[in-house]
LUMGU-659627 format. One line per field, with one value per residue (C-alpha): residue number from 0; residue in one letter; x, y, z. Coordinates in Angstrom, 1 decimal. Example, Ala and Ser with C-alpha at 12.3 -4.5 7.8 and 13.67 -1.06 7.14 Angstrom:
BEGIN
resi: (0 / 1)
resn: (A / S)
east: (12.3 / 13.7)
north: (-4.5 / -1.1)
up: (7.8 / 7.1)
% end
This chain:
BEGIN
resi: (0 / 1 / 2 / 3 / 4 / 5 / 6 / 7 / 8 / 9 / 10 / 11 / 12 / 13 / 14 / 15 / 16 / 17 / 18 / 19 / 20 / 21 / 22 / 23 / 24 / 25 / 26 / 27 / 28 / 29 / 30 / 31 / 32 / 33 / 34 / 35 / 36 / 37 / 38 / 39 / 40 / 41 / 42 / 43 / 44 / 45 / 46 / 47 / 48 / 49 / 50 / 51 / 52 / 53 / 54 / 55 / 56 / 57 / 58 / 59 / 60 / 61 / 62 / 63 / 64 / 65 / 66 / 67 / 68 / 69 / 70 / 71 / 72 / 73 / 74 / 75 / 76 / 77 / 78 / 79 / 80 / 81 / 82 / 83 / 84 / 85 / 86 / 87 / 88 / 89 / 90 / 91 / 92 / 93 / 94 / 95 / 96 / 97 / 98 / 99 / 100 / 101 / 102 / 103 / 104 / 105 / 106 / 107 / 108 / 109 / 110 / 111 / 112 / 113 / 114 / 115 / 116 / 117 / 118 / 119 / 120 / 121 / 122 / 123 / 124 / 125 / 126 / 127 / 128 / 129 / 130 / 131 / 132 / 133 / 134 / 135 / 136 / 137 / 138 / 139 / 140 / 141 / 142 / 143 / 144 / 145 / 146 / 147 / 148 / 149 / 150 / 151 / 152 / 153 / 154 / 155 / 156 / 157 / 158 / 159 / 160 / 161 / 162 / 163 / 164 / 165 / 166 / 167 / 168 / 169 / 170 / 171 / 172 / 173 / 174 / 175 / 176 / 177 / 178 / 179 / 180 / 181 / 182 / 183 / 184 / 185 / 186 / 187 / 188 / 189 / 190 / 191 / 192 / 193 / 194 / 195 / 196 / 197 / 198 / 199 / 200 / 201 / 202)
resn: (M / Q / A / A / K / K / Y / L / S / K / K / Y / L / E / S / L / Y / R / Y / L / H / R / F / M / P / L / T / E / K / D / F / M / D / L / L / L / F / C / E / F / R / H / F / P / K / K / A / V / I / V / Q / E / G / E / T / E / N / Y / L / S / M / V / I / E / G / L / V / M / K / S / V / K / V / K / K / S / E / V / I / L / Q / L / A / T / E / G / H / V / V / S / S / E / L / S / F / L / T / R / T / P / S / P / V / V / I / Q / T / L / E / P / S / T / L / L / S / I / S / F / N / R / M / Q / D / A / L / E / Q / Y / P / P / G / E / M / L / G / R / M / I / L / E / R / M / Y / I / I / K / D / E / R / K / F / T / W / Q / S / K / D / M / R / Q / R / F / L / D / Y / M / E / Q / H / P / H / M / V / Q / R / V / P / Q / K / Y / L / A / S / Y / L / N / I / K / P / E / T / F / S / R / L / K / H / L / T / R / K / T / K)
east: (102.6 / 106.3 / 105.9 / 103.0 / 105.1 / 107.8 / 105.2 / 103.2 / 104.6 / 104.2 / 102.8 / 99.5 / 99.8 / 98.8 / 96.2 / 94.9 / 94.8 / 92.6 / 90.8 / 90.1 / 90.1 / 87.0 / 84.6 / 86.3 / 88.6 / 91.9 / 95.4 / 98.0 / 98.4 / 94.4 / 95.1 / 98.1 / 96.3 / 93.5 / 96.0 / 96.9 / 93.0 / 94.4 / 96.2 / 97.9 / 96.5 / 98.8 / 96.6 / 98.7 / 96.9 / 93.6 / 93.2 / 89.5 / 89.2 / 85.2 / 83.4 / 79.3 / 78.4 / 81.0 / 80.6 / 82.7 / 85.3 / 87.0 / 86.4 / 89.1 / 90.8 / 92.8 / 96.9 / 98.1 / 96.6 / 93.5 / 90.7 / 87.2 / 83.0 / 80.7 / 77.8 / 75.5 / 73.1 / 71.4 / 74.7 / 76.0 / 79.0 / 78.5 / 81.1 / 79.4 / 83.2 / 86.9 / 88.9 / 92.2 / 94.5 / 92.7 / 89.3 / 87.1 / 85.7 / 83.7 / 80.6 / 79.0 / 75.5 / 78.1 / 80.2 / 77.4 / 74.2 / 77.3 / 75.2 / 76.5 / 77.9 / 76.2 / 78.7 / 82.5 / 85.6 / 88.9 / 92.2 / 92.6 / 96.4 / 98.9 / 96.8 / 97.6 / 94.4 / 94.9 / 91.7 / 89.5 / 87.8 / 84.3 / 85.5 / 88.6 / 86.4 / 83.4 / 87.2 / 87.7 / 85.2 / 84.4 / 88.0 / 88.6 / 84.6 / 84.3 / 85.1 / 81.9 / 80.9 / 83.7 / 83.2 / 79.1 / 80.0 / 82.6 / 79.8 / 77.3 / 79.7 / 79.6 / 76.5 / 75.7 / 78.8 / 76.9 / 73.6 / 75.3 / 77.2 / 73.5 / 71.4 / 73.8 / 74.6 / 70.9 / 70.4 / 73.6 / 73.3 / 76.0 / 78.2 / 78.7 / 79.0 / 81.9 / 83.1 / 82.4 / 84.4 / 87.2 / 88.8 / 87.8 / 90.3 / 92.0 / 94.6 / 91.7 / 92.3 / 95.1 / 94.6 / 91.7 / 90.3 / 87.7 / 84.7 / 85.1 / 85.2 / 82.2 / 80.1 / 81.0 / 79.6 / 76.9 / 78.0 / 78.0 / 81.3 / 81.8 / 79.7 / 83.5 / 85.0 / 83.2 / 83.7 / 87.3 / 88.1 / 86.0 / 87.2 / 90.4 / 89.9 / 89.2 / 92.5)
north: (-100.2 / -98.8 / -96.9 / -95.7 / -94.1 / -92.6 / -91.1 / -89.5 / -87.2 / -87.3 / -84.6 / -85.9 / -89.2 / -87.5 / -85.4 / -88.2 / -90.4 / -86.8 / -87.0 / -90.4 / -90.7 / -88.2 / -90.6 / -93.8 / -94.5 / -96.1 / -98.1 / -96.3 / -100.8 / -100.2 / -97.2 / -98.7 / -101.1 / -99.3 / -97.5 / -101.7 / -101.3 / -97.3 / -96.4 / -92.9 / -91.7 / -88.1 / -86.3 / -83.1 / -80.0 / -79.4 / -83.4 / -85.1 / -87.5 / -89.0 / -87.4 / -86.8 / -90.1 / -92.0 / -94.6 / -92.7 / -95.9 / -93.6 / -91.7 / -90.0 / -87.8 / -84.3 / -85.2 / -82.6 / -80.0 / -78.7 / -80.4 / -78.9 / -80.9 / -79.0 / -79.8 / -78.3 / -76.6 / -75.7 / -74.4 / -73.0 / -74.8 / -74.7 / -75.4 / -77.8 / -78.0 / -77.0 / -80.0 / -78.5 / -81.2 / -83.1 / -83.1 / -85.6 / -85.6 / -87.9 / -88.3 / -90.3 / -90.9 / -92.6 / -93.9 / -95.5 / -96.3 / -97.7 / -95.2 / -92.8 / -89.5 / -86.3 / -83.9 / -84.0 / -84.4 / -82.3 / -81.0 / -77.2 / -77.8 / -81.3 / -83.4 / -86.7 / -88.5 / -91.0 / -93.6 / -96.3 / -98.2 / -99.5 / -103.3 / -102.3 / -100.5 / -104.2 / -106.0 / -103.6 / -104.0 / -107.9 / -108.0 / -104.9 / -104.6 / -102.0 / -100.4 / -100.0 / -97.7 / -95.7 / -95.3 / -94.7 / -92.2 / -89.8 / -90.6 / -89.0 / -86.8 / -85.5 / -85.3 / -83.4 / -80.7 / -80.6 / -79.3 / -77.5 / -74.7 / -74.8 / -74.2 / -71.3 / -70.0 / -69.8 / -67.7 / -64.7 / -62.4 / -62.7 / -60.1 / -61.7 / -65.2 / -63.5 / -61.8 / -65.6 / -67.5 / -64.9 / -64.3 / -68.4 / -69.7 / -66.8 / -68.4 / -70.3 / -66.3 / -67.0 / -71.1 / -70.6 / -68.6 / -65.8 / -67.3 / -70.7 / -68.7 / -67.3 / -69.7 / -71.8 / -68.8 / -68.0 / -65.1 / -63.2 / -63.5 / -58.9 / -59.1 / -61.2 / -58.2 / -55.2 / -57.3 / -58.1 / -54.1 / -53.4 / -56.0 / -54.2 / -50.7 / -52.2 / -53.1)
up: (18.2 / 18.9 / 15.2 / 17.2 / 20.3 / 18.0 / 16.0 / 18.6 / 21.2 / 24.6 / 24.4 / 21.9 / 23.8 / 27.1 / 25.5 / 23.5 / 27.4 / 28.5 / 25.7 / 26.2 / 30.4 / 30.0 / 29.8 / 31.5 / 33.3 / 31.6 / 32.9 / 30.5 / 29.0 / 28.4 / 26.7 / 24.6 / 23.5 / 22.3 / 20.1 / 18.5 / 17.1 / 15.5 / 12.6 / 11.0 / 8.2 / 6.3 / 3.8 / 1.8 / 2.2 / -0.3 / -0.3 / -0.2 / 3.0 / 2.3 / -0.6 / -0.3 / -1.4 / 0.0 / 3.2 / 6.3 / 6.9 / 9.8 / 13.2 / 13.4 / 15.3 / 14.1 / 15.2 / 13.5 / 10.3 / 9.8 / 9.1 / 7.4 / 7.0 / 4.9 / 2.9 / -0.1 / 0.4 / -3.1 / -4.7 / -1.5 / 0.3 / 4.5 / 6.9 / 9.5 / 12.0 / 11.7 / 13.2 / 14.8 / 16.7 / 19.3 / 17.9 / 16.5 / 13.4 / 10.7 / 9.1 / 11.6 / 10.2 / 8.0 / 10.1 / 12.3 / 9.2 / 6.5 / 4.2 / 1.8 / 3.2 / 3.2 / 3.5 / 2.8 / 4.9 / 3.0 / 3.9 / 4.4 / 6.2 / 5.6 / 8.0 / 10.5 / 11.8 / 14.1 / 12.9 / 13.9 / 11.0 / 10.9 / 10.4 / 13.7 / 16.1 / 16.0 / 16.6 / 19.6 / 20.9 / 21.1 / 22.4 / 24.6 / 26.5 / 27.7 / 24.5 / 23.6 / 26.7 / 25.1 / 21.8 / 22.4 / 25.1 / 22.8 / 20.1 / 22.3 / 23.3 / 19.7 / 19.2 / 22.3 / 21.2 / 18.1 / 19.4 / 22.3 / 19.5 / 16.8 / 20.0 / 21.8 / 18.6 / 17.3 / 21.4 / 19.9 / 17.1 / 14.1 / 15.9 / 19.1 / 17.4 / 15.7 / 18.6 / 20.8 / 18.8 / 17.6 / 21.7 / 21.6 / 18.8 / 17.5 / 15.6 / 13.7 / 11.7 / 10.0 / 9.4 / 7.8 / 4.6 / 6.0 / 3.2 / 5.1 / 8.7 / 7.3 / 6.4 / 9.9 / 11.5 / 9.0 / 8.7 / 4.6 / 4.0 / 3.5 / 6.8 / 8.4 / 6.9 / 8.6 / 11.8 / 11.4 / 10.5 / 13.4 / 16.0 / 14.5 / 15.7 / 19.2 / 20.2)
% end
């Protein structure tokens, strides 16, 4: 636990505590007890965390870095998630059902994840009864966010999707290769470049 406290700066501890507290009230002791079931995992840039066809063993939060989740559709790579600090990332279907992952998860920057394994999650559920509700609520929230994004983006044209994303996440242009951002926004790379140029002209 001392190692966790040492690595997790006050900023990240408070951020993680606030994230969990959104789902249910937690005392500081509850919070620190839950951290005992977790582990830090460090990955270099371009490391594959989960391969397609491999069973996902972790539910993770990005502490530092940038992680991408993608799926192969025919011959194309479709980006499903770009997870930065404070975001939860996992191949959820594989993690929950213990079946091969349909997605690939890899780093775009050197990254540190705070992760709980499937087995340790079962231990936590047995030893910390409120953890069952907390875990369920976190996973439910992940699915809600996924559906909200899907339905919201379907109601917008590509220009509006681009403008909204750039307004909400301006830093991502510097952190993520353009081809990945274009795929994530479901915009052709050449269209993304044109929209980027037009956005500069309006500033």
